[in-house]
C-alpha positions, 0 to 999 in steps of 0.5 A: 694453320697446321702448325698451330693445331699441332702445337695445341695438340702437343700442349694438351698431350704433354700437359700432364707430363709437365705438370708432374715434372720436378727438377730434383730426381732422375726419374722425372727426366726418364719419364720425359724421355720415355714419353717422347721416345714412345711418341717418336716410335709411333710416328716412325711406325706409322704410314705417315713416315717418309724415310725409307728406314722408318721401321728400323728407326722405330725399332731402335727407338723402341729398344731405347724407351723399353730400356729406359722404362725398365730403369724408371720402373726400377723393378729389377730382381724382384723375384730374387728379393721375394725368394730372399724374404721367403727364405730369411724373412723381412729384415728389420733394423733394431737401431731405428726401431724397424722403421727403415727395413731393407737399406736402399742404395746411396749415391756418392758425388761421383754417381757410383752406387754405394750400398749403405752398411751402417744399418744392422739388419736382423733376419727372423729366418736366421734364428739369431745365429750370427753366421746366418745373419751375415749370410742373409745380409751378404745375399741381400747386398749381392741382390741389390748390387745385381739390381744396380748392375742391371739398371746401369746396363739398361741405361748404358744400352739406351744412351749408347744407342741414342748417342750412335743413332739419334742424329739419324732419327729424322723424317 
């Protein structure tokens, strides 16, 4: 009977997450992992945990879901981007009528990040000076690359810790 109640409780708890799930984007997978890891952390941090290393396991799981949450939220280097926009203004692409301001990373088949350079960006703060336009563009691309590096580091850290410890996360 206890297992039936737990199963029903899980169905209710996971229903909103499953309702939002889609198969075409990594963010949905990350959201599911974060959700599950948060529940596991709570279980190991509770008084109901039996294993002697429950606090250590909860701390490991917390590190994983926090790193995955940062990757899912994808808000790396927001302060640097804000400072860049403050300095140079919001870039605009005259080729597309300004519809797609600021380029986004495009991923190749190998999963490596490729920053799209096809779009021409104009920065109001460069006052039409070609050298300053290039400097503003180079600075923006460098920020985007640091964003990708930070995100990849969080993903690598989380999945590396999981690969090393996940088989020990049981109660």
